[in-house]
N, C-alpha and C positions, 0 to 999 in steps of 0.2 A: 955212805957218805952222802950227805945229804948234798941236793945239787941248788945253790943260789942264783936265781934267776934275775938278772940287772934289770931295774925298769929302762925301757927303752924311750927317749925323748926325742920324737920327729920336728919338723917345723910346724906341721899340724895342730900339736900341743902349744905351742908358741900362739898361735892366731887362736886357738881356745881360749889362752889366757886373755888375749888381746877382747874377747867378746864379752868372757864371764866379769871382766875385772874392768876394763879402761873403758870401754865402751859404754856400759851402762854407767859409768859415771859421767859421760859426755853426752850421752842421752838425758839423764836428769839436769844437767845443766843448761841444756839447748830448750827442757820445757820450763824449768823455771825463767829463763829469759822471755820464752813467749808468753808465761802468765802475766808476766810482769808488765811485756808490752800492751797484753790486751786489756790489763785493768788499766792502765794509763790511757789508751783509749775510749775506753768506756766512761772514764771519770770526764774526759774534754767534753766529748758529747752529752753527757747528763749535763754539766756546766754551761753549756752553749744553748742546750734545748730549754733550761729552767729558769735562767736569766729574766727574762720578761714576766715572768708568776712571782719574780723573785721583790716585784714593786706591786703591790694591791692597790695603791693610790691612784694606779694609771689604768687598772685591769677593771673593764665594764660591770663584770658579775661583782666583784667587789664593792663597787660604786652602786648598783643597785642591791647591793647588803646593805649596807650602809642609809641608802634612801630609804629601804623597807622597814629599818631599826626603829627610824624617825617617825613614820609615817601614824597619823591621826587617825584612830578606829573607835566604834562602838558609840556609844551614847552620851553626852554631855550637857549636865543639867545645871541650870543656870537660875538661881534665884535672885529677880530683879524688881525694882520698883516699879509699882504699875503705871506710873508716866513715862516710863518708858518702854511700854507696849507694842506702839505702834513702829517705832525705830529699830527696836531690838528683833521685831518679827522680820523685819526687811533684813537686817544683819544676820540673824540665824539662817535665812533662806541664804543668801550669798555666800554665808561660811561651808552650809552645806554642798552647795554647787562647788566652789572650793576644795572640798575634801570629800568626792564621793563615797558614800556608805554611811557616812556619820549622820548621826541626829540629834540637832540640838532641841532641848526639853526645856520651856523656861515655866518658872513658877512665878505669876505677878501678884503684887499684894504690896500694903502698907511696908515702907522697911523697917518699920518697928517689929510689924508681926514676923516679919521674914527672918529679924535676927534673933528673935525670941525661940522659932523654930529650929534656928541653927544650933543655938545653946543646949536646947532639948534633944539634940542628937537625929535631926532632922539629915539625910543624906543628901548633899549636893557638891559640883565642885566649882562653882562661882557664885559671888554674891556680888551683886552691883546697887549699891544704897543710894537713894534720892538724897541723904545728908551723911557727912561725915558722923555725927553723932553715933547712929545705928549700926556703922561698921565698926565703930569704937567699941561697942559692945561685944562684937565676935572677937576682935586681937585681943580687948582685954583677958578675954576668958582663954585665948591659947589657941584660939580656933583657926587663925587666919595663918596662910604660907605665905612669908616674904613681908615686902611693905606693900598699904595699897596706895592706889595710884588715881588720880584725878583723872577722870577721861571728858568731862561736860560741865556745864553751869546752865542753871536755869533761873528764871524769877516770875514772879506772879503777875496776874494779871486777872482781870475781872470779867466772867464768863455770865451772859445774860442770854433770855432766850431769844431765837431768831430774829434780828430786826429791832431788838432793843425796845419793845413793847412797851415799858415802865420808864424809858427815856433815863436812864441809871447813866452819868455822865462822869463821877467821881468817886472816891472811897466813903467821902462824908456822905453821897448818898444812902450807902447801903446803913446807916445807922437810924434811917427813917423806919419807925417799928412796921409802918405799911408795908416796907419789904420785905418778902421773906428771904432771908440768907441762908447758906448752906455752908459750912466749910469743912473742913479735917478736923479730926480730934487732935488736940495740942500736942501729943506723943508722935504724932506722924508727921514726918518732914513738911509736906503741905498745910498742917495745921499750926507748925512752928511758924512757917511763912506768913501765914495769914495773921497770928498774932502780933508778928514783927510790923506789918504793912499798918494795921490799927493800930497801933503804938505809934508808929511814925508820923502817922497823919491826925494823930491826936484823937481820935473818937471811940465812941463805947458801941459797939455791935453786939446785938443778940442774935446769934444764930437757932435758926428752928430744929436744924440738926447737924450732929458733927461725924464724920464719916469715917470709915477705918482705913480708907486709902483716897485719894484724889480720884479714882473712877466714880466711887460713889457721890461724888459732888457733881461729877459732868453727867451721869445718869439724871440724878433730880432736875438740874436743871435743863438738859435736852427732851424733859419727858413733861416738862411743863410743873413740875410739884417744888419747883422753887424758881424766884424771881432772879436771883444771882447765885455767885457763890465765887468763891477764890482757887484757883486752881494754877497751872502753870501757864506761861505762853507758848508752850509746846501743845497742852491739850486744848487750849483755842483754834491752832494750826490745825490739830489733827481731827478737829469738830465745825470747820468751816461750815459744812453744809446743813450742820444742826444747830450753831450757837452762833451769838456774836460775841467778841471783846471789846474790853473797854478798857483801854492802857491805862497803866499806874507809873505817875512820874520817880523819876528814877531817887527822888528824896525821899520818897515813901516806901519805896520798892525796896523788896529783900531778895538777896541772891543766895544760891546753895549751891555748894559744889555736889559733884556726882563723882565718890571712889568706887574703886572696882578692886577685889581680890580672888585668890585662889583661896580655896578653904585647903586647912592643913591635912584632913582625911580624905581629900579629895577621890572618889573611886578612879576617876579617870584624869589622872592628873597632867597627861602629855595634853588632852583635849583641854583641860582648864586654860593650861599655858597658851596653846594655840589659840583660843577662843579670846584670850584679854589682849594676846598681843594684836587680832585682827581688827578690834575696838579700838583700840590707841594706833591703831595704824591707818595710813590714807582712806583705805575704803571705808574705815567702820567711821571714820571723822564726816566724810562727806556724805554719808547716811545721816547722822545726827544733825548735822548743819541741814539738812534739807529739811527735818522736822522742826526745826526751831532752835534745838540746843547750840546753846555758846560753846565756842572752843573752851578746854582747860586752862588754868593759868591766869 
């Protein structure tokens, strides 16, 4: 007969059950609670330490990046009328000083010649013309960005040799065939001014030479190759040591506006915008006034 052995349960078996069943569940619960507490604490710490960085506008590093993003760099190429040479040279130097590392390169010539170069594809950032008509040539071709803005005005004056040896006193004196007169070509702004002045004065003048820019007129008068020439007031002021000016009455004179515009395909659009802003601003206007230009408007 087989012997049946009954399992013996003691108090130690109950303890084992508690260790193997109840105790592990309790441990898991405790661990879950601990993990939850740790996660909450970590989130709180992260929120408190990251809140200042959440406001980039007040962060010095962020402000520096924004400033760097708008910084003017490289070379700014400016096509400008010859009559702007002295004033723009000074404005260019001041602009470079205000923007370290930036270079301004000028191409000075008659405004009509500059307009032709631009329409033929010459690369430039800014065009400053001595008359609206020539800038209209560029805008009509769709090569200007935005609306041109007038930044100065100028008017005509008779330039004669230093000391005025021919004793020229008026526009009518220029009709004397014995006086060698030089002007700009009619299509050049200073030539259009001369044409208007002669018409207003009711005189016929036969010039010995027609130049492609006002610089050519100034050169011939200051070198003694001509007795007189029609230039701008600013040209006489810029050459006070080499020539003398004879004022033209307002009733006979002609005034021209100087517009400026950024070119549509400007290689340095940021530099172009900054330069135009400088010319239109108080510092640029002060320089222009010092060279005899009248304010726009």
